[in-house]
N, C-alpha and C positions, 0 to 999 in steps of 0.2 A: 529421400525415401522415407516414409513414416507409415506407421500402420494403427489401424483401430483394434485394439486387442485387450485382453485380460490376462492374468496368471493366477493361478490357483494350486494349492496343495492336491495332488493327484493320489500317490500312495505314499507310504512311509518315506520313500527317498526321491520322489520325482514330483516335479511341477508340471502342470498342465496351460500351454499357451493356447489359447483359443480367440476366435475373432469376436469384437464387440457384439452385443445384441442387435440382431438385424442385420447383421453383415455377415460376409462370406470371405475367406482368403482366396486369393486367386492362386493359380498354379505358380505364378512368377513370383508372387509374395511369400508362398510358403517356401519356396526354394532360397529366397533372399534370407528370409528368418533363420531357415534351418542353416544356412552358411555361416551367418552371424554367429550362432549359437556354437556350431562345432568348430569355428575357428578359436573360440575360448577353450575348447577340450573337453565340452560337455557331449555325453551322447543323446542323439535325437531319435526318437522313434515316432513315426507318422500313422495317425489313425484318422481317415477321413479329411477334414480339414483342421485337425488339432494336432498339436506337437507334443510329445512326453518328453520331458528333459530330465534326465539324471547327471548326478555327479559321481562318475565311476571311481573317483579318487577317494569320494567322501571326505573330502577337506572340508566342504561348506555344509553347514547345518541346513536344513530344508528352506527355513525362513530367510537365510543368508542368501540362498539359490535363487529364490523368489526375488529378492532385492536385486540381486545381482542382474537377472533377466530383465526387470523394469529399467535398470540403467544401461543394459546393451542393445535392447531393441528400442528404436526410436518411435515414440508414441504421436500420433496425429493430435493435433490440439482441436478441440472443440471450440464452440463459441464462447462457452462459459469459461473455458480455460484460458482461450486468447485474451478475453475482458480481464480476468484475473492478472494474467501476466502483464496486460497493459497498465493496468492499475498500479501494479508493484513498481513497474519501470518509472512511471509518473511520480510516485512518492520517492523512489530513489533520487531521481533529478531533483527533486524538492528539497529532500534532506542534503544532497551532497553537492548542490550547484554552487561551484566557487564563485560566479559572478554575482550570484543573489547575496551570498555571505558578505562578498566583499562589498556590496551596495549597502547591506545592512549596516555594517560596522562603519562605512562612510557617513551614513545618515546618523547613527547613533552617536559617533564622536563629533559631528559637527553642529548636534543639537543637545550637547550634555546637559545644559541648563534646563531645556525642556523635558529631558528624560527624567531629571530629578524632580520636576513639579508634577509629572504624571505619575511617577512612582509613588509621591508623597499624597496625590490625590486618591488615586484609585488601587495603589499597590503595585507589586511585581507583575510583569507579564513577559513573555518571552521576545526574543530579538525581532522576529518576523512581526509578529503583531504589534510590538513597538514601533517599528519601523513604519507599518501600515497606519497607525494611529498619527504619528508625527507628520506623515504626508498628507494625511486629511486635514489635520490642525492648521498646516501651513498652506493649505489650498492646492496643492499638488494634485490630490484626487479629490473627486468632488462628494465619494462615498467612503466610509471606512469599510475596507474590504478584508478587515482582519476579524478575529473573534476574540472575546475576553473570557479568561478563565473564570472559574465559579468564585474565586475570593474577589476578583476586581468586579465581576457582576454584582456580587452582594455589596460591594462599596458603593457603586453606581446606584443602586437601589435605595441604599442610605441616603445618598446625595439628591435623591428624589428625581432622576433623570429617567425614570421609567415610566411610560403611559400605557394606560390600556387601549389596544387598539385591535385590529382585525388582520389576522394572518391565514391565508388559506380558507377562508370562510369561518374561521373560528377566532373566537376573542383570545388575545394573548397579551403578554406585557412586552412592551417593545422598547427598546433603548431610544431615547432621544439625544443622538450623537450631535446634532447641532447645539442643543444646550451644554452638553459635556465639553464640547470644542470651546463655547464661549466661557464657560467655567474655567478651563484649564487657561486659556489666553488670558483671562483676568487674573488668576494665580500667578501666571508668569510676569505679568505687568507688576503685580504687588511685591515679587522676588526682586524685580529690578529697582525699586524704589528704596 
């Protein structure tokens, strides 16, 4: 059970719980919300399809009461909110995915010499992007699926691996990753000698 609602300051010591724009609370929803609020010890007065809530004990300031009501009454997720929550969850998975981190550490430790050559050539990049670049250079991936930070991009431009091309119908500087790959492999062979 979740509801489409808002909460605003009503008077000096009360907050108003009202339905979202274009919505109405049903009788059942009003009873459920009233029950949730009264169970926490707040006083509820109903006027039409709006609820006026006061803290008779005056323990909470009005802003704290409003925040408490937001936490107390489950809110229906909108499409925008669902999309935002999904993106946040995906980001968290990327940040804390232990398998991905273990894979990165494995690739980096197995290719320490290549990491040194890449760092000497274009500068420091994070583990995720370093792993993606190594996988591309070793031929495990057909494309480089990472991103270079501004310092690495500047170094790649200095090395001359940027070409003017077309991206989404507009002229843009595009990195020639195949040339960068050849350059790093040549530097790796020079290192071996």
